[in-house]
C-alpha positions in Angstrom: 144.1 65.4 28.4 144.8 69.6 29.1 141.7 70.6 30.0 140.7 67.1 32.7 144.6 67.9 33.8 143.3 71.7 34.8 140.6 70.9 36.5 141.2 68.7 38.9 144.9 71.4 39.4 141.8 73.4 40.3 139.7 71.2 42.2 142.4 70.1 44.6 143.3 73.9 44.9 140.0 74.2 46.1 140.5 71.6 48.9 143.6 73.7 50.3 141.6 76.4 50.7 144.1 78.1 47.5 143.4 79.4 44.1 144.6 78.1 41.0 146.8 81.2 40.7 148.9 79.9 43.3 149.7 75.7 40.9 152.2 75.9 38.4 151.8 73.1 35.5 154.9 72.7 35.1 154.8 70.2 31.7 157.5 67.5 31.1 157.9 66.4 27.8 160.6 63.8 28.4 160.8 61.2 25.3 157.9 63.9 23.1 158.4 64.2 20.1 157.8 68.2 19.1 153.7 67.6 17.3 153.4 65.1 21.1 154.0 68.8 22.3 152.1 71.5 20.7 149.7 68.7 20.5 149.1 68.0 24.5 149.9 72.1 26.0 151.6 73.9 22.9 148.5 73.7 21.6 146.2 75.2 24.6 148.6 78.7 25.3 150.9 76.8 28.2 154.5 77.6 27.7 156.1 76.1 30.9 158.3 72.7 29.7 160.4 70.7 32.2 162.4 67.9 30.8 165.1 65.3 32.2 167.9 65.4 30.0 170.4 68.4 29.0 171.1 67.2 25.5 167.3 67.0 24.8 166.2 70.1 26.2 168.9 71.8 24.1 167.7 69.7 21.1 163.9 71.4 21.6 164.6 74.3 23.0 166.5 74.5 19.5 163.1 74.5 18.4 160.5 75.7 21.1 160.0 79.6 21.3 159.2 81.4 23.6 158.6 78.9 26.9 159.5 79.0 30.2 161.6 75.7 30.5 162.4 74.0 33.3 165.4 71.3 34.9 163.9 69.2 36.5 166.3 65.5 36.1 170.5 65.3 37.6 172.4 66.9 36.8 175.9 66.8 35.7 178.7 69.1 37.0 179.7 69.7 33.4 176.8 70.0 32.1 175.8 73.6 33.7 177.7 75.4 31.2 174.4 74.9 29.3 171.5 75.6 31.5 171.7 79.6 32.0 168.5 79.5 29.5 166.6 77.3 31.9 164.4 79.5 34.4 164.5 77.1 37.0 166.6 74.1 38.4 164.6 71.7 40.4 167.1 69.8 41.3 170.1 71.3 42.8 171.3 69.0 45.9 174.8 68.6 46.5 177.9 71.1 47.6 180.0 70.4 44.8 177.1 71.6 42.0 176.1 74.4 43.9 179.9 75.0 43.5 179.3 75.0 39.8 177.0 76.5 38.9 179.0 79.6 41.0 181.4 79.1 38.6 179.9 79.9 35.6 177.2 81.9 37.1 181.0 83.9 37.5 182.0 83.6 34.0 179.0 84.5 32.2 177.5 86.7 34.9 174.0 85.0 35.8 172.0 84.0 38.7 171.1 80.9 38.5 167.4 80.2 40.2 167.1 76.9 41.9 165.3 74.5 44.2 167.0 71.6 46.7 166.7 68.6 45.7 165.5 66.5 48.9 165.6 63.2 48.7 162.1 62.3 50.9 162.6 58.2 50.3 165.1 57.3 52.8 166.3 54.9 50.1 170.2 56.0 49.8 169.7 54.7 46.1 167.7 57.8 45.6 169.1 61.3 44.3 168.8 64.6 46.8 169.8 65.6 49.8 168.7 64.1 53.2 165.9 66.7 54.9 168.8 67.2 57.5 171.3 68.4 55.6 169.2 70.8 53.2 170.1 73.9 55.8 173.4 73.2 55.4 173.3 73.6 51.8 171.3 76.2 52.3 173.2 78.5 54.5 176.3 77.6 52.3 174.2 78.7 48.9 173.9 81.8 50.7 176.9 82.8 51.0 177.4 82.5 46.8 176.4 85.7 44.2 175.1 84.0 41.2 172.8 80.6 42.6 168.9 81.5 44.0 167.8 79.0 46.1 164.1 79.4 46.2 162.0 76.7 47.8 162.6 72.4 47.4 161.6 69.5 45.4 161.1 66.2 46.2 159.8 63.3 45.1 156.9 61.1 47.0 157.8 57.4 46.9 156.3 55.7 44.3 153.2 53.9 45.2 149.7 53.3 43.3 147.7 54.0 46.1 148.4 58.6 45.3 147.3 58.5 49.7 150.3 57.0 50.2 152.3 60.2 49.3 150.5 61.9 51.8 152.5 62.1 54.5 156.2 62.3 52.4 154.5 65.1 51.3 153.5 66.6 54.4 157.3 66.5 55.9 158.9 68.2 52.7 155.9 71.4 52.8 157.2 71.5 56.8 160.6 71.5 56.1 160.6 74.0 53.3 158.6 76.8 55.8 160.8 75.2 58.3 163.5 77.2 56.4 161.2 79.9 55.2 161.3 79.3 51.8 157.8 79.5 49.9 158.2 77.3 46.4 158.4 73.5 46.7 158.0 71.5 43.6 155.9 68.2 44.6 153.2 65.7 42.9 153.6 64.1 39.9 151.3 62.2 36.9 149.8 59.8 39.9 150.1 61.9 43.4 149.7 65.7 42.2 146.4 66.4 43.8 147.3 64.7 47.5 150.7 67.3 46.5 148.3 70.5 45.8 146.6 69.5 49.2 149.6 69.4 51.1 151.4 72.6 50.0 152.6 71.7 46.0 153.2 75.1 44.5 154.5 73.4 41.3 153.6 70.4 39.8 155.8 68.7 37.2 153.2 66.6 35.3 153.8 64.0 32.0 151.8 61.3 31.2 148.8 62.4 32.4 149.0 65.2 29.6 149.9 63.5 27.0 146.8 60.6 27.1 
């Protein structure tokens, strides 16, 4: 429920020595109907939403106006042409995707705001660039005129105990600081409080909002 989630964000913010205004809640609406979104999120005045899939996002965006949309799922290069209305893309994870965004941005005179997605699990099957390669990708994007990297995004390995995510979040925060970036998107329904304690500026919450 929205009020409970906001209270938990506020409490975690205090524990980290920050204000709730320092944390952006991105409501992940994957698989939710327009009515569910209205009841659980929009009715509380919250207008920052995220989708995983381009097709579902475009369908919802055509019906929901005045929304700040974030894209948090894997972005295929052939879909970047649809992404100019996204406020922030959380999943920049390769030079090839950066090139695709740059080409589309050049065509439309648009600058894409992005986060570099970092694979914090150590699993080759998971999405995201390896931490040791993030600096090279960031340096590359700085040669591009239509792609802006503002921070990092990552997910901790799944564990029912949120405390087990802390070390991953600490590593991602350290990397973000080393790269001189200010935006840190980490933490979901199961571990967002720990993520905030470890420096998250954006939390991506879905299921906890729709209880």
